[in-house]
N, C-alpha and C positions, 0 to 999 in steps of 0.2 A: 504494500500500500504506500502510495506516494505521500510525502509530508505536506502539511498544509502550507499555503501561501496566503499573503494578504489579498492578492487578486482573486484567489479561489474563494476567499471569504466574502468577496463582493466589493473590495476597494481596489481601484485601478490607479496605482501611483503614477504610471506612465501617462495615463489620460490626464491626470491632474497637472503633470508637468507640461503636457502639450497645451493645456488651457492657459497656464501661466505664461507660456511663450507667446500665445496669441494676445493675451491681455496687456502685456508690457507696453507695446506701442500705443495701444488705446489710452492707457493711463498717462504715458509720457506726453501725449498730445495735449492733455489738460493741465500740465504742470505750469505754474506761474513762477515769477521770479522769486517768490518767497519759499518755494520748495527747496529743501536741502537734501542732496543725495539722489539716488536713482531708485527705481522700482526693484524689489526683490529682497530687501533686508527683512529683519524681524519686526521693524517698526518704521513708521514714516515720520519725517521731520519737516516742520514748517515754521518759518519765522513769522513775526508780527509785522504789519505794515509799518514802514518807517514814518516817523513824524508824529505818531500817536503819543500823547502826553500821559494818559492814564487809561490804558486799554483794559477792557473787560472781555473775557472769553464768553461766548454764548453757544450753547450746544442744544441739539435736538435729535431725537431718534424716532423712527417710525418704520412701517412696512406698507404694503399695498393691499392687504386684506384679500377678500375673495375675488377681486379683479384678476388675481392669478389664475383662477379657473378658466377665464376667457382665453388667456395665453395658452394654457394647456389644450383647451378645446379647439382653438383655431390654428395652433402651431406657429403663431406670430409671437416671437420672443424679443424682438429688438426695440420695443417701445416701453415695455413694463419697467425697464430700468430708469427711464425718464420720470415715470411716476414716482419711483422710489426716491430719487433725488428731490423731486418737487415737494413731496410730503414732508421731508426734513428741512429743506432750505426755506420753504415758505413759512415754516414756523419760526425759525430764528430771525428772519428779517423783520418780524413784527416788533422786535426789541430795538430796531434800528441798526442791526448788525450787518456787516459786510461778510458774506461767506468766504471762508478761507480754504477749507478742505472737506473732503467727504470720504467715508469708509463704508464698504459694503460687506454683507455677509450672505453668501449663496450656499444653500444646503440642499442636497438631493440624495436619493437612494442609490442611483447608479448614474455616474457622470456621463452626460452626452456633451461632448466637447463642442459640437456645432451650436447646440442650444445655449450652452453656457457662454460661449463667445458672443452670441447674439444678445443675451441678457446684459453682459458687461459692456457691450458696445452701446447699448441704450443708457447705461449708467454713465459712461464717459460722455455721451452726447448731453445728458442732463447736466453734468458738471460744466461742460462748455457753455451751456445756456445760462447757468448760474454764475459763471465767472470764477469758479473755484476748482481746486485740484482734486483729482481722484488719487488720494495719497496712498491708499492701500486697501486691503480687504482680506477676506477669508473664504476659501472654498472647502466645504465639508461634504464628504461622501459617506453616507450612513445607511448601509443596506438594511432593508426591512422597515425603516422608519417612515418612508414616503412611498406612495404608490408609483408604479412605473410611469415615467414621463412627467413626473411632478417634481416641484422644488419649492423652497421657501426663500424669501428675500427679506432682509432687514438692512437699515442704513443708519448712519450716524453723521451728522453735519456739525461743523464748528465754525464760528465766525467771531468777529471782534467789533467792539463799539467803544467809543470814548465814554468813560463813565458819565461825563456831564451831558451826554447826548442820548442816554438810554431812554427808550420809549417804554413807559410803564402804564400809560393811560391816565395818570393822576391829573394831567392838565386838561383832559377832555371835560367839556362843560356845556351847559345849555347855550344854544346859539351856534355851536359848531355845525358845519355842513358835512354831510356824509357823502363821500365819493366811493362809488362801487366800481371795481375792476372786473370785467367780464370773465366768466369761466369758459372752458372749451367743451363743457358737457358735464358728465357726472364726476369728473376727476377721479378720485380713488376712494370714494365713500358711498355707502348705500348699495353696494353691488349684491348683497344677499337679498335685499328686497327687490331690486331691479330684476335679477335673474328669476326670482320666484314669480314675479308678475309677467315678465315677457316670455320666458321659456316654459315654466310650469303651468301658469294660468292661461296664457294666450296661445301656447303651443308654437311660438315662433322659433326659428333657428338662426344661426349666424348669417345665413345667406338671404334671409327674409328682406324684401324690399318694401318699405313703407312709403306712401305718397309724401309724407311729411319730411322724409330724410333724403338727402342727395347721394346716399351711398348705402351699401348693405348694412343691416343692423349690427353685425359683429364689428365692422370697421368703425361705426359710430361709437359703440361701447368701448372700444379699445383706444379711442382718441386720448393722447397723453394729457396729463395734468399740466396746466400752464405753470411756468416757473416765473415768479414775479420779482426776482432779485433786482434786475436792472430797472424795472418800473418803479420799485420801491425806492431805490437810490435816487432816481430822477424826481420822484414826488417829494422826497425829503429835502432835496436841494432847491425845489421850486417854491416852497412855502412852509408855513408853520403847521406841521402835521402833529396832532396831539396824541393820536393812537392809531395803530394798525391791527387788523384782525384777519387771520387766515380762516376762511370758512370751510371747515371740514366736517367730520361727523358731529351731529348735533345741529348742523345748519346755522342759519342766521340767529335764531333765538338762543342757541346754545353757545355760540362762539363770540358774538359781538359783546355781550355783557362781561366777558372775561377780561376785557381791556378798558372797561368803563368804571368810573367811581359810583358809589351809591348816590341816590338822589337824581339819577339821570334816566330818561327814557329815550331810546333810539326809535324815532318814528320814520318808517320807510314807506315810500309810495311804490307799490308793485308795478305800476304802469310805466315807470321811468326807465326800465331796463329790459332787454330781450332775454329769452332763455331758449335753450335747445328744445326742439319738439319731443325729444326723448322723455323729458319730465312729464309732459302732458300725456304721452302714450303710456308710461308706467302708471300714472294716476288713473287713466281710463280703463285699461285692461285689468289692472289689479284692484280697482275700486278703492284706491288709497285716498283717505281723507286729506284735504289740503293741509291741515295742521300737521299731519304725519309726514307729508312731503317736505314741508319747510323745516322740520326738525331732523330729517334724515339726509336730505340732499342740499347742495349749495344753491340750487334753484336759479342758476345763472350768474352768480357773483362769487368769485373765488377769493377776493381780497376787498376789505373795506377800510377806509381811512376817515377819521374824524379830523377835520381841518378848520382852522380859523376862517370865518366866513369871507374875509377880505382876500384870502389866498385860494379860495376853492377853485376858481376857474383856471388859475395858473397851475395848480396841482393836477387838475383833471387833464389839462393839455399836456403836461409833462408825461403822464402815464401813456397817453396816446402817442406821443412822440417816441416813446420807448417801445412801441409796437403793440400796445394793448388797447382794448376798447374800454372806455371809462365814462361814467355817467354820474350826474348829481342825483342821488337816490333818496335823500331825506335829510333830516337834521336831528340834533340832540335837543331835547326839551327838559325842563325841570320836572321832577317827579318826586315820589316818596319811596323809601325803602331801597332794596337792592336794585341795581341797574337791570333794565329789561328792554325787550324789543317789542314795538307796537307795529303790527302789520294790518292796518285797517282795510 
């Protein structure tokens, strides 16, 4: 009887090394002048931006949830990495931070080098869009822990902000104007509900063509999350931004109050921004109540800013100049008790 090998137990070290060889040029392309050293060591090194007087590091970690199931189902693996970067970077920019670097964790049962490369290609593209370096990561092959053809993703982003310029929402106040930055669709939240409605309840599949969509359903659902790093930087430079909120799980009612002080009501006018027809289709076929839609999905807005009224138009235009769609969507009003969102 032959002796056991690691490959025989389900872990292919050679495949892992081939993947690393393919990843190296992808990561190297994202490296900024702050990166120290090359890809391949035990740890990544990154300096702080020169000229910062009192820098504070800002970090965030996240995954992409059940949107992964669509990547498995469709065989499209080169966009889900953009989602991963977006979900982490869009969180740290709400503090006013500039993204510096990103780390990824890719775990699977049996390593498919082509699929793995496609995933990391998306991560690298996301880092390019965010203006940060893909500094390193981890690929884990764990036989029996995942179904064949499946994997899991997690990410970790780090940025820096001057202590005096940290956005914590404390300056947001009644009279501020709310600027909403458009989403590209569902982003990476609410996919358990979306798939239950569209695939289980309605019986659609990835190739279904709906009159309201300009492409097959699967392609619309896989549309990557917008990365707002450049837009946020432009908005902060254009005017007095008092708070930034990333609209993720929990929707507008669950996320905007996180960056507002007590005694403030965010009143939003739903007629002021467009939203993907996907939201209406999910609500229709799933018979999902409107309140449930708004606390599950972003409903067309991926980022909100509370801005001094005098600067609102300049900040809105700055977001659009950075390549996003931006709208005046409401204002902050005086209220009582904890901050809340009003959607009349």
